[in-house]
C-alpha positions in Angstrom: 26.5 -34.0 9.2 25.9 -31.7 12.1 23.1 -32.6 14.5 20.3 -30.5 12.9 16.9 -30.4 14.5 14.3 -32.5 12.6 10.6 -32.8 12.5 9.0 -29.4 13.3 11.8 -26.9 12.9 11.9 -23.1 13.3 14.2 -21.2 10.9 15.8 -17.8 11.5 17.3 -15.8 8.6 19.2 -12.6 9.1 21.0 -10.1 7.0 22.2 -6.5 7.2 20.1 -3.8 5.5 22.1 -1.5 3.3 25.4 -3.3 3.8 27.0 -1.7 0.7 26.1 1.8 1.9 27.4 0.9 5.4 30.7 -0.2 3.9 31.2 3.2 2.3 30.2 5.0 5.5 32.4 3.0 7.9 35.4 2.5 5.6 38.2 0.6 7.4 35.9 0.2 10.5 33.4 -1.9 8.5 35.3 -5.2 9.1 35.3 -4.6 12.9 31.6 -3.7 12.9 30.8 -6.9 10.9 32.9 -9.0 13.2 31.2 -7.6 16.3 27.7 -8.1 14.7 28.6 -11.8 14.1 29.8 -12.2 17.7 26.7 -10.7 19.2 24.3 -12.7 17.1 26.1 -16.0 17.5 26.0 -15.5 21.3 22.2 -15.0 21.1 21.8 -18.0 18.9 23.9 -20.3 21.1 22.3 -19.1 24.3 18.9 -20.2 22.9 20.0 -23.6 21.5 20.2 -22.4 17.9 22.1 -24.5 15.3 24.0 -22.4 12.7 23.1 -24.0 9.3 24.9 -21.6 7.0 26.6 -18.2 7.0 27.2 -16.2 3.8 28.7 -12.7 3.9 26.6 -10.8 6.5 23.7 -13.3 6.6 22.9 -16.1 9.0 20.7 -19.2 8.6 19.9 -20.8 12.0 17.6 -23.7 13.0 15.8 -24.1 16.3 13.9 -27.1 17.7 11.5 -24.8 19.6 9.8 -21.7 18.2 10.1 -19.8 21.5 13.8 -20.2 21.4 14.0 -18.7 17.9 12.0 -15.7 19.0 14.1 -15.3 22.2 17.3 -15.4 20.1 16.0 -12.8 17.7 15.0 -10.5 20.5 18.3 -10.8 22.3 20.3 -10.3 19.2 18.5 -7.1 18.3 18.7 -5.8 21.8 22.5 -6.5 21.9 23.0 -4.6 18.6 21.0 -1.7 20.0 21.2 1.6 18.1 24.6 0.8 16.6 25.4 1.3 12.9 24.6 -2.3 11.9 20.8 -2.7 11.2 19.8 -6.3 10.9 16.5 -7.6 9.7 15.3 -11.1 10.6 12.7 -13.5 9.5 11.3 -16.4 11.6 9.2 -19.3 10.1 8.3 -22.8 11.3 7.8 -25.9 9.1 8.6 -29.5 8.6 11.6 -29.5 6.2 13.5 -32.5 4.9 17.0 -33.0 6.4 19.6 -34.3 3.9 23.4 -34.8 4.1 23.8 -31.2 2.7 21.3 -29.5 5.1 17.6 -28.6 4.9 15.5 -28.7 1.7 11.9 -27.7 1.1 9.6 -24.8 0.6 9.8 -23.8 4.3 13.5 -22.8 3.9 12.6 -20.5 1.0 9.5 -19.2 2.9 11.7 -18.1 5.9 14.1 -16.3 3.7 11.3 -14.6 1.8 9.8 -13.3 5.1 13.2 -11.8 6.2 13.6 -10.2 2.8 10.5 -8.0 3.1 11.5 -6.4 6.4 13.7 -3.5 7.3 16.8 -3.0 9.4 16.0 -3.5 13.1 12.8 -5.4 12.3 12.0 -9.0 13.3 9.2 -10.6 11.2 7.4 -13.8 12.3 5.1 -16.2 10.3 1.7 -17.4 11.4 3.0 -21.0 11.9 5.6 -19.7 14.4 3.1 -17.7 16.2 0.8 -20.7 16.6 3.6 -22.5 18.4 5.1 -19.7 20.4 2.0 -17.6 21.2 1.2 -14.0 20.4 2.9 -12.3 23.3 5.0 -9.4 22.1 3.9 -9.9 18.5 2.0 -7.3 16.4 -0.2 -8.2 13.5 1.0 -6.7 10.2 -1.7 -8.5 8.1 -1.5 -10.7 5.1 1.3 -10.1 2.6 2.2 -11.7 -0.7 5.8 -12.8 -0.8 8.0 -13.2 -3.9 7.4 -17.0 -4.1 3.9 -15.8 -5.3 2.0 -18.6 -3.5 -0.9 -17.8 -1.1 -0.5 -14.7 1.1 1.4 -15.2 4.4 0.1 -13.5 7.6 3.1 -11.8 9.1 3.7 -10.6 12.7 6.3 -8.2 14.0 8.2 -8.8 17.2 8.0 -5.6 19.3 6.1 -2.3 18.8 8.7 -0.2 16.9 7.5 1.7 13.8 8.9 0.8 10.4 7.9 1.6 6.8 5.5 -0.7 5.0 6.8 -4.2 4.3 8.5 -4.7 0.9 5.9 -7.3 -0.2 3.9 -7.7 -3.4 0.7 -6.2 -2.0 1.1 -3.4 -4.6 1.3 -5.6 -7.6 -1.3 -7.6 -9.6 1.0 -10.5 -10.3 -1.1 -13.7 -10.2 -0.9 -16.0 -7.2 0.7 -19.2 -8.2 -0.8 -22.6 -7.3 2.6 -24.2 -6.7 6.0 -23.1 -5.5 8.7 -22.0 -8.0 10.8 -25.1 -8.4 14.3 -25.1 -9.9 15.3 -22.6 -12.6 17.7 -20.7 -10.3 20.3 -20.4 -13.2 17.6 -19.2 -15.6 16.1 -16.8 -13.1 19.5 -15.3 -12.4 20.2 -14.8 -16.1 16.8 -13.2 -16.8 17.2 -10.9 -13.8 20.6 -9.8 -15.1 19.1 -8.9 -18.4 16.1 -7.3 -16.9 18.2 -5.1 -14.6 20.5 -4.0 -17.3 20.0 -0.2 -17.9 19.9 -0.8 -21.7 17.1 -3.3 -21.6 13.7 -1.8 -22.4 12.1 -4.9 -23.9 13.0 -8.5 -22.9 11.2 -11.4 -24.6 11.2 -14.9 -23.2 10.8 -17.3 -26.1 10.2 -21.0 -26.1 7.7 -23.8 -26.9 4.2 -23.9 -25.4 4.5 -25.4 -22.0 8.2 -24.8 -21.6 7.7 -22.6 -18.5 8.0 -19.1 -20.0 5.1 -17.7 -18.0 6.2 -19.0 -14.6 9.7 -17.8 -15.1 8.5 -14.4 -16.2 6.2 -14.0 -13.3 8.9 -15.0 -10.8 11.4 -12.6 -12.4 8.8 -9.8 -12.2 8.2 -10.5 -8.6 11.9 -10.1 -7.8 12.0 -6.6 -9.2 8.7 -5.1 -7.9 10.5 -2.8 -5.5 12.8 -1.6 -8.3 9.9 0.0 -10.2 8.5 3.1 -8.6 5.1 2.8 -10.3 4.7 -0.9 -10.0 4.8 -4.2 -12.0 1.7 -4.9 -13.9 0.6 -8.3 -15.3 -1.3 -8.3 -18.6 -2.6 -11.8 -19.5 -3.2 -12.1 -23.3 -4.2 -15.7 -23.6 -7.9 -14.8 -24.3 -7.0 -11.9 -26.7 -7.2 -12.7 -30.4 -7.6 -9.2 -32.0 -4.3 -7.3 -32.3 -6.3 -4.1 -32.1 -7.1 -5.0 -28.5 -3.6 -4.8 -27.2 -3.9 -1.2 -26.0 -7.3 -2.0 -24.4 -5.8 -5.1 -22.6 -2.9 -3.1 -21.2 -5.2 -0.1 -20.3 -7.6 -2.5 -18.5 -4.7 -3.9 -16.4 -3.6 -0.4 -15.5 -7.1 1.0 -15.0 -6.3 3.7 -17.6 -9.3 5.9 -18.6 -7.3 7.9 -21.1 -5.0 7.4 -24.1 -2.4 4.7 -23.0 0.8 6.6 -23.6 -0.6 9.7 -21.9 -1.6 7.6 -18.9 1.9 6.0 -18.5 3.8 9.1 -19.4 7.2 9.2 -17.6 6.2 6.7 -14.9 8.8 4.0 -14.0 6.9 0.7 -14.4 7.3 -2.8 -15.8 4.5 -4.5 -17.9 4.5 -8.3 -18.1 2.7 -9.3 -21.3 2.0 -13.0 -21.4 1.2 -15.1 -24.5 1.9 -12.4 -27.1 2.4 -14.7 -30.1 -1.2 -14.8 -31.0 -1.4 -11.0 -31.6 2.2 -10.6 -33.0 0.9 -8.1 -35.5 0.5 -5.7 -32.6 4.3 -5.5 -32.0 4.7 -2.1 -33.7 2.2 -0.6 -31.2 4.5 -1.7 -28.4 7.5 -0.1 -30.1 5.5 3.2 -30.3 4.6 2.9 -26.6 8.2 2.4 -25.6 9.3 5.4 -27.6 6.6 7.6 -26.0 7.2 6.4 -22.4 10.8 6.7 -21.3 10.3 5.0 -18.0 8.4 2.0 -19.3 9.9 -1.5 -19.6 8.4 -4.6 -21.1 8.8 -8.3 -20.2 7.1 -10.4 -22.8 6.5 -14.2 -23.2 6.0 -15.4 -26.7 6.6 -18.4 -28.9 8.3 -16.1 -31.4 10.2 -12.8 -31.3 8.5 -9.5 -31.7 11.3 -8.3 -34.0 11.5 -4.8 -32.6 14.8 -2.8 -32.4 14.7 -2.5 -28.6 14.2 -6.2 -28.1 16.5 -8.6 -26.3 15.7 -12.3 -26.3 16.1 -15.0 -23.7 15.3 -18.5 -25.0 13.8 -20.5 -22.2 15.5 -24.0 -22.2 13.9 -27.2 -20.9 14.6 -28.0 -17.3 18.0 -29.7 -16.7 17.8 -33.2 -15.4 18.1 -32.5 -11.7 15.5 -29.8 -11.9 13.2 -31.9 -14.0 13.3 -34.7 -11.5 12.6 -32.3 -8.6 9.7 -30.8 -10.6 8.2 -34.2 -11.3 8.6 -35.2 -7.6 6.9 -32.0 -6.3 3.9 -32.5 -8.6 3.7 -36.2 -8.0 3.7 -35.8 -4.2 1.0 -33.1 -4.5 -1.1 -35.8 -6.2 0.0 -38.8 -4.1 1.6 -37.8 -0.7 4.4 -40.1 0.2 5.4 -40.8 -3.4 9.0 -42.0 -3.6 11.1 -41.9 -6.8 12.5 -45.0 -8.5 14.7 -45.7 -11.5 11.9 -44.9 -13.9 11.5 -41.2 -12.9 14.6 -39.9 -14.7 13.6 -42.0 -17.8 10.1 -40.4 -17.8 11.6 -36.9 -17.5 13.9 -37.6 -20.4 11.0 -39.1 -22.5 9.0 -35.8 -22.2 12.1 -33.7 -22.9 12.0 -32.1 -19.5 9.1 -29.8 -20.4 7.2 -28.6 -17.3 3.7 -29.0 -18.7 4.4 -32.5 -20.0 6.0 -33.4 -16.6 2.9 -32.1 -14.8 0.6 -34.2 -17.0 2.8 -37.3 -16.5 3.1 -36.7 -12.7 -0.7 -36.5 -12.4 -0.9 -40.2 -13.4 1.0 -41.5 -10.3 -2.4 -41.7 -8.6 -3.5 -44.5 -10.9 -0.3 -45.8 -12.6 3.1 -47.0 -11.5 6.1 -45.2 -12.9 6.9 -48.2 -15.0 3.4 -48.1 -16.5 3.7 -44.4 -17.2 7.0 -44.9 -18.9 5.6 -47.8 -21.0 2.6 -45.8 -22.2 4.9 -42.8 -23.0 7.2 -45.1 -25.0 4.3 -46.4 -27.1 2.1 -43.3 -27.3 4.4 -40.4 -28.1 5.9 -41.6 -31.4 2.3 -42.1 -32.7 0.9 -38.8 -31.4 3.7 -36.5 -32.5 1.4 -34.5 -34.8 2.9 -31.1 -34.9 4.2 -29.5 -38.1 7.6 -30.6 -39.2 9.1 -27.1 -38.9 8.1 -26.8 -35.3 10.7 -27.5 -32.6 10.8 -31.1 -31.5 9.9 -30.1 -27.9 6.6 -28.6 -29.1 5.7 -31.7 -31.1 6.5 -33.8 -28.1 4.3 -31.6 -25.9 1.4 -32.1 -28.3 1.9 -35.8 -28.0 1.9 -35.6 -24.2 -1.5 -33.8 -24.3 -2.8 -36.1 -26.9 -1.8 -39.1 -24.7 -3.7 -37.7 -21.8 -6.7 -37.1 -24.1 -6.6 -40.6 -25.5 -6.6 -42.1 -22.0 -10.0 -40.4 -21.2 -13.2 -42.4 -21.5 -15.4 -41.4 -24.5 -17.7 -39.2 -22.4 -14.8 -37.3 -20.9 -13.2 -36.8 -24.3 -16.4 -35.2 -25.6 -16.6 -32.9 -22.6 -13.0 -32.0 -22.7 -13.0 -30.9 -26.4 -16.2 -28.9 -25.8 -14.5 -27.0 -23.0 -12.1 -25.7 -25.6 -14.9 -23.2 -26.6 -14.4 -21.2 -23.4 -12.1 -18.2 -23.1 -10.6 -17.1 -19.8 -12.4 -19.6 -17.5 -16.0 -20.6 -16.9 -18.5 -21.8 -14.2 -20.0 -25.2 -13.4 -23.3 -24.0 -14.8 -21.6 -23.1 -18.1 -20.0 -26.5 -18.1 -23.4 -28.2 -17.8 -25.2 -26.1 -20.4 -22.5 -25.5 -23.0 -20.4 -28.6 -22.8 -23.1 -30.9 -21.6 -20.9 -32.3 -18.8 -21.8 -32.9 -15.1 -19.7 -32.3 -12.0 -18.3 -35.9 -11.9 -16.9 -35.6 -15.4 -15.5 -32.1 -14.6 -13.9 -33.3 -11.3 -12.3 -36.1 -13.1 -10.7 -33.7 -15.7 -9.5 -31.5 -12.8 -7.9 -34.5 -11.0 -6.1 -35.5 -14.3 -4.6 -31.9 -14.5 -6.3 -31.2 -17.8 -8.7 -28.6 -16.2 -7.8 -26.2 -13.5 -10.1 -25.1 -10.6 -9.9 -21.9 -8.6 -12.6 -20.2 -6.5 -15.6 -21.7 -8.2 -14.2 -21.2 -11.7 -12.5 -23.6 -14.1 -10.0 -23.0 -16.8 -7.6 -24.6 -19.3 -4.0 -23.9 -19.8 -3.9 -22.1 -23.2 -1.9 -24.9 -24.9 -4.4 -27.5 -23.7 -7.3 -25.3 -24.7 -5.9 -25.0 -28.2 -5.6 -28.8 -28.4 -9.2 -29.2 -27.2 -10.5 -26.6 -29.7 -8.7 -28.4 -32.6 -10.4 -31.7 -31.5 -13.7 -29.9 -31.4 -13.3 -28.7 -34.9 -12.1 -32.1 -36.2 -15.2 -33.7 -34.6 -17.5 -31.4 -36.6 -18.9 -30.0 -33.4 -17.5 -26.5 -33.5 -20.5 -24.5 -34.9 -22.9 -26.2 -32.5 -20.6 -25.4 -29.5 -20.3 -21.8 -30.6 -24.1 -21.4 -30.8 -24.6 -23.0 -27.4 -21.8 -20.8 -26.0 -23.5 -17.6 -27.4 -26.9 -18.6 -26.2 -25.6 -19.2 -22.7 -23.8 -15.9 -22.4 -26.7 -14.0 -24.0 -28.9 -15.5 -21.2 -26.3 -14.6 -18.6 -26.2 -11.0 -19.9 -30.0 -10.8 -19.8 -30.0 -12.1 -16.2 -27.3 -9.6 -15.2 -28.7 -6.8 -17.5 -26.7 -3.6 -17.0 -28.5 -1.5 -19.6 -30.3 1.7 -18.8 -33.7 0.0 -19.0 -32.6 -2.3 -16.0 -30.8 0.4 -14.1 -27.4 0.9 -15.7 -25.8 1.7 -12.4 -25.7 -2.0 -11.5 -22.4 -3.7 -10.7 -21.9 -7.3 -11.8 -18.8 -9.2 -10.7 -20.2 -12.2 -12.6 -20.0 -10.3 -15.9 -16.5 -9.0 -15.0 -15.2 -12.6 -14.4 -16.7 -13.8 -17.7 -15.7 -10.8 -19.8 -13.5 -12.9 -22.2 -16.4 -15.3 -22.9 -18.7 -12.3 -23.5 -16.3 -10.9 -26.0 -15.9 -14.2 -27.7 -19.7 -14.5 -27.9 -20.0 -11.1 -29.5 -17.2 -11.9 -32.0 -18.8 -15.2 -33.0 -22.2 -13.5 -33.6 -20.5 -10.9 -35.8 -18.6 -13.6 -37.7 -21.8 -15.7 -38.1 -23.6 -12.7 -39.6 -25.9 -12.4 -36.6 -25.7 -8.6 -36.3 -28.9 -8.3 -34.3 -27.8 -10.9 -31.8 -24.4 -9.3 -31.4 -25.9 -5.8 -30.9 -28.5 -7.2 -28.4 -25.7 -8.7 -26.3 -23.6 -5.5 -26.5 -26.6 -3.4 -25.3 -27.3 -5.7 -22.4 -23.7 -5.1 -21.3 -24.1 -1.3 -21.4 -22.6 -0.5 -18.0 -20.1 -3.4 -18.3 -18.4 -1.5 -21.1 -18.6 1.8 -19.2 -17.1 0.2 -16.1 -14.4 -2.0 -17.6 -13.3 -0.6 -21.0 -15.3 2.3 -22.7 -12.7 2.5 -25.4 -13.4 -1.1 -26.5 -17.2 -0.5 -26.0 -17.0 2.5 -28.4 -15.0 0.5 -31.0 -17.4 -2.4 -31.0 -20.6 -0.3 -31.1 -19.1 1.7 -34.0 -18.4 -1.5 -35.9 -22.0 -2.8 -35.3 -23.7 0.5 -36.1 -21.8 1.1 -39.3 -22.1 -2.4 -40.7 -24.3 -2.9 -43.8 -28.0 -3.7 -43.2 -30.7 -2.4 -40.9 -31.3 -2.9 -37.2 -34.7 -2.8 -35.6 -35.4 0.8 -34.6 -35.6 0.2 -30.8 -32.4 -1.8 -30.9 -30.6 0.9 -32.9 -31.8 3.6 -30.5 -30.5 1.7 -27.5 -27.2 0.9 -29.3 -26.6 4.6 -30.1 -27.2 5.5 -26.5 -24.7 2.8 -25.4 -22.2 4.0 -28.0 -22.6 7.6 -26.7 -21.9 6.5 -23.1 -18.7 4.7 -24.1 -17.6 7.7 -26.2 -18.2 10.1 -23.3 -16.0 8.2 -20.9 -13.4 7.8 -23.7 -13.2 11.6 -23.9 -15.0 12.0 -27.2 -17.6 14.5 -25.9 -18.7 16.0 -29.2 -19.3 12.6 -30.9 -21.0 11.4 -27.7 -23.4 14.4 -27.8 -24.2 13.7 -31.4 -24.9 10.0 -30.9 -27.2 10.9 -27.9 -29.1 13.3 -30.2 -29.6 10.6 -32.8 -30.7 8.1 -30.1 -33.2 10.7 -28.7 -34.7 11.2 -32.2 -35.4 7.5 -32.5 -36.9 7.2 -29.1 -39.1 10.2 -29.9 -40.2 8.3 -33.1 -41.0 5.3 -30.9 -42.9 7.5 -28.4 -41.0 5.8 -25.6 -41.3 8.1 -22.6 -38.6 6.5 -20.5 -36.2 6.2 -23.4 -36.7 9.8 -24.2 -36.2 10.8 -20.6 -32.9 8.9 -20.3 -31.5 10.7 -23.3 -32.7 14.1 -22.2 -30.9 13.6 -18.9 -27.7 12.5 -20.7 -27.9 15.5 -23.1 -28.5 17.7 -20.1 -25.3 16.5 -18.4 -23.2 17.0 -21.6 -24.9 20.4 -22.3 -23.9 21.6 -18.8 -20.4 20.1 -18.6 -19.3 20.1 -22.3 -21.3 22.9 -24.0 -21.3 25.0 -20.8 -24.9 26.1 -21.3 -26.7 25.8 -17.9 -29.9 27.4 -19.3 -30.3 24.8 -22.1 -29.3 22.1 -19.6 -32.1 23.1 -17.3 -34.6 23.0 -20.1 -33.5 19.4 -21.1 -33.6 18.3 -17.4 -37.1 19.8 -16.9 -38.4 18.1 -20.1 -36.8 14.8 -19.0 -38.4 15.1 -15.6 -41.8 15.3 -17.2 -41.2 12.2 -19.3 -39.8 10.2 -16.3 -42.9 11.1 -14.3 -45.2 10.2 -17.2 -43.4 6.8 -17.4 -43.7 6.4 -13.6 -39.9 6.1 -13.1 -38.9 7.2 -9.6 -35.4 6.1 -10.4 -35.2 8.4 -13.4 -36.7 11.2 -11.5 -33.9 11.0 -8.9 -31.3 11.3 -11.7 -32.9 14.4 -13.2 -33.1 16.0 -9.7 -29.4 15.4 -9.4 -28.8 16.9 -12.8 -30.7 20.0 -11.7 -28.6 20.1 -8.6 -25.5 20.3 -10.7 -27.0 23.2 -12.6 -27.7 25.1 -9.4 -24.2 24.4 -8.1 -22.8 25.7 -11.4 -24.9 28.8 -11.0 -23.5 29.4 -7.5 -26.8 28.6 -5.6 -25.4 26.1 -3.1 -28.5 25.9 -0.9 -30.7 25.0 -3.9 -28.0 22.5 -5.1 -28.0 20.9 -1.7 -31.8 20.6 -1.6 -31.8 18.9 -5.0 -28.9 16.5 -4.2 -30.7 15.6 -1.0 -34.0 14.9 -2.7 -32.2 12.9 -5.4 -30.4 10.8 -2.8 -33.6 10.1 -0.9 -35.5 9.0 -4.0 -32.6 6.8 -5.1 -32.5 5.1 -1.7 -36.3 4.5 -1.9 -35.9 2.8 -5.3 -32.8 0.8 -4.5 -30.7 2.8 -7.0 -27.6 2.7 -4.7 -25.1 3.7 -7.3 -26.8 7.0 -7.9 -27.4 7.5 -4.2 -23.6 7.2 -3.6 -23.0 9.9 -6.2 -25.5 12.2 -4.7 -24.2 11.7 -1.2 -20.7 12.7 -2.4 -22.1 15.9 -4.0 -23.9 16.7 -0.8 -20.8 16.3 1.3 -18.8 18.7 -0.9 -21.6 21.3 -0.7 -22.0 20.9 3.0 -18.3 21.3 3.7 -18.3 24.5 1.6 -21.3 25.7 3.7 -19.3 24.8 6.9 -22.1 22.4 8.0 -19.6 19.9 9.1 -21.7 17.6 11.3 -24.2 17.1 8.5 -21.3 16.5 6.0 -19.9 13.9 8.4 -23.2 12.0 8.5 -23.5 12.0 4.7 -19.9 11.0 4.2 -20.2 8.0 6.5 -23.3 6.8 4.6 -21.5 7.4 1.3 -18.6 5.3 2.4 -20.7 2.4 3.7 -22.8 2.2 0.6 -19.8 2.4 -1.8 -18.1 -0.5 0.1 -21.4 -2.5 0.0 -21.6 -2.3 -3.9 -17.9 -2.8 -4.4 -17.4 0.6 -6.0 -13.6 1.1 -5.5 -13.5 4.6 -7.0 -16.3 5.9 -4.9 -14.7 4.3 -1.8 -11.5 6.2 -2.5 -13.5 9.4 -2.9 -15.2 8.7 0.4 -11.8 8.5 2.1 -10.8 11.8 0.5 -13.9 13.5 1.7 -13.5 12.1 5.2 -9.9 13.3 5.3 -11.0 16.8 4.1 -13.6 16.9 6.9 -11.0 15.9 9.5 -8.7 18.7 8.2 -11.6 21.3 8.5 -12.2 20.1 12.1 -8.5 20.6 12.9 -7.8 16.8 13.3 -4.8 16.9 11.1 -3.4 13.5 12.2 -6.5 11.8 11.1 -6.5 13.7 7.8 -2.9 12.7 7.1 -3.5 9.1 8.0 -6.5 8.8 5.6 -4.7 10.7 2.9 -1.8 8.2 3.2 -4.3 5.3 2.7 -5.5 7.1 -0.5 -1.9 7.3 -1.7 -1.4 3.6 -0.9 -4.6 2.6 -2.9 -3.5 4.7 -5.8 -0.1 2.9 -5.9 -1.9 -0.5 -6.0 -3.9 0.4 -9.1 -4.8 3.6 -11.0 -7.9 5.5 -9.9 -10.1 6.8 -12.8 -10.4 10.5 -13.4 -8.2 11.3 -10.5 -5.2 13.1 -12.0 -7.0 16.4 -12.4 -8.6 16.3 -8.9 -5.7 15.1 -6.8 -3.9 18.3 -6.2 -7.1 20.2 -5.5 -8.1 17.7 -2.8 -4.5 17.5 -1.5 -4.4 21.2 -0.9 -7.7 20.9 1.1 -6.4 17.9 3.2 -2.7 18.5 4.0 -3.1 21.9 5.8 -0.4 21.5 8.5 3.2 20.3 8.8 5.2 18.3 11.3 7.0 15.0 11.8 4.1 13.5 13.7 1.8 14.2 10.8 4.2 12.6 8.3 4.4 9.5 10.5 0.6 9.4 10.5 0.6 9.6 6.7 3.2 6.8 6.6 0.9 4.6 8.8 -1.9 5.3 6.4 0.2 4.0 3.5 0.3 0.7 5.3 -3.5 0.4 5.4 -5.4 -1.8 2.9 -8.5 -0.1 1.4 -10.8 -2.1 3.7 -8.8 -1.2 6.8 -8.8 2.4 5.8 -12.5 2.4 5.4 -12.9 0.9 8.9 -10.6 3.7 10.1 -12.7 6.3 8.5 -15.9 4.9 9.9 -14.5 4.4 13.4 -15.0 8.0 14.6 -17.3 10.9 14.1 -20.8 11.8 15.1 
């Protein structure tokens, strides 16, 4: 074995960008260019004490004992190549790898290669760990980037000041961060990628038993092809979805679609990754229709069974092979007990659990308290007894059930009780929910986390779906299911009351808490409906009024329709509120006529109740629809004026600010910009006084547009800056993007075209990360107002803007002006 550096080692990976294209361009001269490239780089590596670990084709893998030497070698190599035809990208990363007879192994080797892969020809990228040893001289911060290993983001630095396109990282994908590195599966990953990249593949389904690693393989494959799909790769988790009718809503929610799904996707080139599809298999025909309607769409699905569609290709995910299985067990065991060393029992354990990743993870978690001999002994005695799956299920799935059951039986009685009660949750939960619904304290919960039965991430807990199903079954067998469902409903009803987003509480509120618990809220509504508690279900739905508006108005409209058309009577006030909520969801779903009718029915009930504020809210909403849908500004003004009287009678300053804004839109529609500006300004001031920030943000945006049209640019700049600050404070992404657009428009009107182009580039970048609601119709109008000049410098500014995150772009927008 060569004398490889050990301990803390800095790795340098290189390859040639566009080598195939370069071969065609240079023809017979390519071999000479490649040889000269190798000579130049090897000279730089050797001059700086680099050890060449491997060379494959046009790529180098070099190790250095000192981080500074690696950076010096990279710099000298790039300088020597100069502006020649060969453009080399390099990645530098420092870690503490394991040295074996065959070379280096460990996650740091993969991380260095991943860093190099996101760069461009002529670019040298450096990790945070290398910077900490070598210093920041000559390095430029490119921010945090997600790499294709899908673990935590890596802060990346660039050597030198040259300008390059944005890094080819995963910042523009919603693929989930993985808690552990991707171990093994190189053969399977290659086979899946070959199928996925085949031009004829529109739908690829990964099949296999629960816990066989389908999801992790699908996520990694999707990460590898992000830059091959112009409009992104989108992750759609379905583990908490039980109703086949919700498949469109689940996909639309992941895409941020505010319109019919096929129309939203259209001809865009994108990949959707649908995870855990087997529980809504009846929805498969809808996917077939979506593929037929969207020629650029491709689907990667994980399921325990085939979808049985004509476009489908199957890849059956096998268990890990023995070598991968042992490596997987070792990585998980060392995460639990650092310094763990394998012995002769490890391979026997892997064989005993059929090399299934989930079973291996559960078994490896026990090395903290048991020897490998004890683990194997318990597996030998427990699994034959706990193989309780149906006889027609694959043997691997029956064994997995035994592995979970074994872990369950090892728990003390109190932990068993808590564990099965946790099966009532959908999509994760909080500590408070654990205490009140499952009756468990933090010590019990922590114990379940440490035993790899419960997962913890950023103050929330969750169960793998296979484990959750097992816990739910135990809950039912124990006769505790109905009590747990009632406690679950009561908890989430109380949460919805505390986070009330209905009109009575100020429906413009924004609740991240409700957003995180949306699957539990859906489950609570569904249980109340199934239990015949129509009043309770409707009350919960009404409390979530703005939640449906903000997250999924299509689903909100469907659920309200079911509740309002079910047999039996609802209390008048509750029915009036539900009709109002139904109308709001219908409006945002594009069903304007039905929305208008539901608002009219709601208004009639509130008049019957003599509820001034309820009447006023409906008059305001009817005024908006009368103006924008019925195109009748005279009638709209009458409705707004009457609403204003009722709001004042009810003493609602918040409501008064809304009506003033509505009247402002009437004046604007009639062409009286000065009157519109006065009304928008008064509405914004009143909203600020009452803490109605969401409405103030909307009024400020309207003010900016009018002020620009009136050529009062300094006043517009002041309003735009406040709009942008407030939108950021309340986490309103869509208003934040609009704020960037308005600021870019202002810059263009002032003649600062470089600033306008930069901010517009940031808007384009944000749009590429996730769709922006109600943006399609407005984009070209705003684009024509912002991009008023031409030139290479302006396009470079636009390109720089595309490299900005939303937060960085907002800082840029707020960094200048009066």
